[in-house]
C-alpha positions as CSV (number, residue, x, y, z in Angstrom):
1,M,-163.1,200.0,38.1
2,S,-160.8,202.9,39.1
3,K,-161.2,204.6,42.5
4,Q,-162.3,208.3,42.6
5,K,-159.8,210.9,43.3
6,L,-159.4,212.2,46.8
7,G,-161.9,215.1,47.1
8,R,-160.7,218.4,45.7
9,G,-157.1,217.6,46.5
10,L,-155.1,217.9,49.7
11,D,-154.2,221.6,49.2
12,A,-157.9,222.5,48.8
13,I,-158.8,220.5,51.9
14,L,-156.0,221.9,54.0
15,S,-156.3,225.6,52.9
16,P,-158.7,226.6,55.7
17,L,-156.3,225.0,58.3
18,T,-153.1,226.5,57.0
19,A,-154.5,229.9,56.3
20,H,-156.2,230.7,59.6
21,K,-153.4,233.1,60.7
22,Q,-153.6,235.1,57.5
23,S,-157.4,235.0,57.7
24,E,-157.4,236.4,61.3
25,S,-154.9,239.2,60.4
26,A,-157.1,240.1,57.4
27,G,-160.3,240.0,59.6
28,N,-161.7,237.2,57.4
29,F,-163.5,235.5,60.3
30,I,-166.8,236.1,62.1
31,N,-168.1,235.7,65.5
32,I,-170.9,233.0,65.7
33,G,-173.2,232.3,68.6
34,I,-172.3,229.0,70.3
35,N,-175.9,227.7,70.1
36,K,-175.9,228.1,66.3
37,I,-173.1,225.6,65.7
38,K,-173.9,221.9,65.3
39,P,-171.4,219.1,65.7
40,N,-169.5,217.7,62.7
41,S,-171.3,214.4,61.8
42,Q,-168.0,213.1,60.4
43,Q,-165.9,213.9,63.4
44,P,-163.6,210.9,64.0
45,R,-162.6,212.0,67.5
46,R,-164.8,210.5,70.3
47,N,-162.8,211.0,73.5
48,F,-162.0,214.4,75.1
49,D,-159.7,214.8,78.2
50,E,-161.8,216.8,80.6
51,S,-158.8,218.1,82.5
52,K,-157.2,219.4,79.4
53,L,-160.5,220.9,78.3
54,E,-160.6,222.8,81.6
55,E,-157.0,224.0,81.1
56,L,-157.9,225.3,77.6
57,A,-161.0,227.0,79.0
58,D,-158.9,228.7,81.6
59,S,-156.5,229.9,79.0
60,I,-159.3,231.2,76.8
61,K,-160.8,233.1,79.7
62,E,-157.4,234.7,80.2
63,N,-156.1,235.2,76.7
64,G,-159.1,234.7,74.4
65,L,-159.4,232.2,71.6
66,I,-156.2,232.5,69.5
67,E,-157.2,230.2,66.6
68,P,-160.7,230.3,65.0
69,I,-162.7,227.1,64.4
70,I,-163.8,226.1,60.9
71,V,-167.5,225.8,60.1
72,T,-169.7,225.4,57.1
73,K,-173.3,226.8,56.5
74,S,-176.0,224.4,57.6
75,I,-179.2,223.7,55.5
76,V,-181.0,225.5,58.4
77,P,-180.8,229.2,57.7
78,G,-178.6,231.0,60.2
79,E,-177.0,227.8,61.6
80,Y,-173.6,226.3,60.9
81,E,-171.9,222.8,61.1
82,L,-168.6,222.5,62.8
83,I,-165.9,221.2,60.5
84,A,-162.7,221.5,62.6
85,G,-162.1,222.7,66.1
86,E,-164.5,220.7,68.4
87,R,-162.0,220.8,71.3
88,R,-161.9,224.6,71.1
89,L,-165.7,224.8,70.8
90,R,-166.2,222.6,73.9
91,A,-163.6,224.7,75.8
92,V,-165.3,228.0,74.8
93,K,-168.6,226.6,76.0
94,L,-166.9,225.5,79.3
95,A,-165.5,229.1,79.7
96,G,-169.0,230.4,79.6
97,L,-168.6,232.4,76.4
98,K,-171.6,232.9,74.1
99,E,-169.7,233.5,70.8
100,I,-166.7,232.0,69.1
101,K,-164.4,233.1,66.2
102,A,-164.9,231.1,63.1
103,I,-163.8,230.8,59.5
104,I,-166.5,229.7,57.1
105,T,-165.7,227.1,54.4
106,N,-167.9,225.2,52.0
107,P,-167.0,221.5,51.9
108,A,-169.1,219.9,49.2
109,S,-169.5,216.4,50.7
110,D,-169.4,214.2,53.8
111,K,-166.1,212.9,52.5
112,E,-164.6,216.4,52.6
113,R,-166.0,217.0,56.1
114,L,-164.2,213.8,57.2
115,D,-161.0,215.0,55.4
116,L,-160.9,218.3,57.3
117,A,-161.7,216.9,60.7
118,L,-159.3,214.0,60.3
119,I,-156.4,216.0,59.0
120,E,-156.8,218.7,61.6
121,N,-156.9,216.1,64.4
122,L,-153.9,214.2,63.0
123,Q,-151.9,217.4,62.7
124,R,-152.6,218.2,66.3
125,E,-152.2,214.6,67.4
126,D,-155.7,214.8,68.9
127,L,-156.8,211.4,67.8
128,N,-155.9,208.3,69.9
129,P,-154.7,205.3,67.7
130,I,-158.0,203.6,67.9
131,E,-160.0,206.6,66.7
132,E,-157.4,207.1,64.0
133,A,-157.8,203.4,62.9
134,L,-161.6,203.8,62.9
135,A,-161.4,206.9,60.7
136,Y,-159.3,205.0,58.2
137,K,-161.8,202.1,58.3
138,K,-164.5,204.6,57.4
139,Y,-162.5,205.7,54.4
140,Q,-162.4,202.1,53.3
141,E,-166.0,201.1,53.9
142,E,-167.9,204.3,53.1
143,Y,-165.7,205.8,50.4
144,Q,-164.1,202.5,49.0
145,Y,-160.6,203.8,49.2
146,T,-157.6,201.5,49.3
147,Q,-155.0,201.8,52.0
148,E,-152.6,203.4,49.4
149,Q,-155.2,206.1,48.7
150,I,-155.7,206.7,52.4
151,A,-152.0,207.0,52.9
152,Q,-151.8,209.6,50.1
153,A,-154.7,211.6,51.7
154,V,-153.2,211.8,55.2
155,K,-149.5,212.0,54.0
156,K,-148.4,208.8,55.7
157,S,-146.9,205.5,54.5
158,R,-149.1,202.6,53.6
159,S,-147.4,200.5,56.3
160,V,-148.6,203.0,58.9
161,I,-152.1,202.8,57.7
162,T,-152.0,199.0,57.6
163,N,-150.5,198.7,61.1
164,T,-152.8,201.2,62.6
165,M,-155.9,199.5,61.2
166,R,-154.6,196.2,62.5
167,L,-155.3,197.5,66.0
168,L,-159.1,197.1,65.2
169,N,-158.5,193.3,65.2
170,L,-157.8,193.4,68.9
171,P,-160.5,192.5,71.6
172,D,-162.6,195.4,72.7
173,D,-161.1,195.6,76.2
174,V,-157.6,195.8,74.7
175,R,-158.7,198.5,72.3
176,D,-160.0,200.5,75.2
177,L,-156.6,200.2,77.0
178,I,-155.0,201.6,73.9
179,S,-157.6,204.4,73.6
180,T,-156.9,205.5,77.1
181,G,-153.2,205.3,76.9
182,K,-152.7,202.5,79.4
183,I,-150.8,200.5,76.8
184,S,-149.1,201.9,73.7
185,A,-150.0,201.5,70.0
186,G,-146.6,199.8,69.7
187,H,-147.7,197.2,72.2
188,G,-151.0,196.9,70.3
189,R,-149.3,196.3,66.9
190,M,-147.4,193.3,68.4
191,L,-150.5,192.0,70.1
192,A,-152.5,192.2,66.9
193,S,-150.2,189.8,65.3
194,I,-151.4,187.0,67.6
195,D,-154.3,184.8,66.6
196,D,-154.9,183.4,70.2
197,E,-157.0,185.8,72.2
198,Q,-156.1,184.0,75.5
199,K,-152.4,184.7,74.7
200,I,-153.2,188.3,74.0
201,Q,-154.9,188.7,77.4
202,E,-152.0,187.0,79.1
203,L,-149.6,189.5,77.5
204,V,-151.7,192.5,78.3
205,K,-151.8,191.4,81.9
206,Q,-148.0,191.3,81.9
207,I,-147.8,194.7,80.2
208,L,-150.0,196.3,82.9
209,E,-148.5,194.5,85.9
210,N,-144.8,194.3,84.9
211,G,-144.4,197.1,82.5
212,L,-143.2,194.9,79.6
213,S,-141.6,197.0,76.7
214,V,-142.6,196.6,73.1
215,R,-139.4,194.7,72.5
216,E,-140.2,192.2,75.3
217,I,-143.7,191.7,73.8
218,E,-142.1,191.1,70.4
219,S,-139.9,188.4,71.9
220,A,-142.9,186.8,73.6
221,V,-144.8,186.9,70.3
222,N,-142.0,185.2,68.5
223,L,-141.8,182.5,71.1
224,T,-145.5,181.6,70.9
225,K,-145.1,180.1,67.4
226,K,-148.8,180.5,67.0
227,A,-148.3,184.2,66.3
228,K,-148.5,185.6,62.9
229,L,-146.1,188.5,62.5
230,P,-147.3,191.5,60.5
231,K,-146.4,191.2,56.8
232,E,-146.1,195.0,56.4
233,R,-142.7,195.6,58.1
234,F,-139.8,197.9,57.3
235,A,-137.5,195.2,56.1
236,G,-134.3,194.8,58.1
237,Q,-135.2,197.5,60.7
238,D,-135.2,197.1,64.4
239,I,-138.7,197.1,66.0
240,E,-137.9,200.3,68.0
241,V,-137.0,202.1,64.8
242,I,-140.2,200.8,63.2
243,N,-142.2,202.1,66.2
244,L,-140.3,205.5,66.2
245,T,-140.9,205.9,62.5
246,E,-144.6,205.3,62.8
247,D,-144.9,207.6,65.9
248,L,-143.1,210.4,64.0
249,Q,-145.4,210.0,61.0
250,R,-148.5,210.2,63.3
251,L,-147.1,213.3,65.1
252,Y,-146.0,215.3,62.1
253,G,-148.6,214.1,59.6
254,T,-146.2,213.4,56.8
255,K,-144.0,210.5,55.6
256,V,-140.8,210.0,57.7
257,Q,-137.8,207.8,56.9
258,I,-135.2,206.7,59.5
259,T,-132.0,205.3,58.1
260,G,-128.8,204.2,59.9
261,N,-128.1,202.2,63.0
262,G,-128.1,202.6,66.8
263,K,-125.1,204.9,66.7
264,K,-126.0,207.4,63.9
265,G,-128.3,207.9,61.0
266,K,-130.7,210.3,59.4
267,V,-134.3,211.2,60.0
268,I,-135.9,212.5,56.7
269,F,-139.2,214.4,56.6
270,E,-141.1,214.6,53.3
271,Y,-143.1,217.6,52.2
272,T,-144.9,218.6,49.0
273,N,-145.3,222.4,49.3
274,L,-143.9,225.4,51.2
275,Q,-146.8,225.6,53.6
276,E,-146.3,221.9,54.6
277,L,-142.6,222.6,55.1
278,E,-143.4,225.6,57.3
279,R,-145.8,223.5,59.4
280,I,-143.3,220.8,60.0
281,S,-140.6,223.4,60.7
282,N,-142.8,225.2,63.3
283,M,-143.6,221.8,65.0
284,L,-139.9,221.0,65.2
285,K,-139.2,224.4,66.8
286,K,-141.7,223.7,69.5
């Protein structure tokens, strides 16, 4: 049985996100009372850095909220459900404001709520690797999407989806270390290729105590002989190039190719429309 198509299409999903500047200049947003906005039930993000929230709150106090949040009307008259912008909403509350600028959209399903929240978080690099992996898992389990369909939805390669989801095979304490940034997703991908949990814990200890690099962990994995290296690899590429490719795809929210060697090569960004090209261009300028 064929899988359903991805919502209303990526352009329809992204339109509220890419059009916020035009909407603001045209006055197509409204001020909504903070207490009338409920959290997004499909929000994939779970961890918020309190110090960064306070920095954003201070900025909002001084300069106001530059970018509106995105909401949809609730089944309760006069109330709204947050679709994208939870970090901004939290910062506005922290700043002590009573209202917030918002654009109203009308997603038709929980799937589209997840699409909007996930894509916005990925474009802003707000999700940690474990939250991202859990979001992909939700696509698979609740909406029966293949990894290829997920890759198409979030504009990443299938190998990135596979390697990110592999992090969920790690022990809970190791996943927590990745979530908090104490070890990198690159370390996690290497560790996830090991079947022996005791060996994983030994290597994690070495990473934390001795600062072992991803390359050193890869060497240790190869030496164990019990390890099962990931099947989804970029054939013939150095592990550092693999990790850089996946990091760039996470950061820019699109497929990225790196070709060449350690001395010279090319970095190629893919885009499917002018708005996406402008978004990538603006990120590169920053």
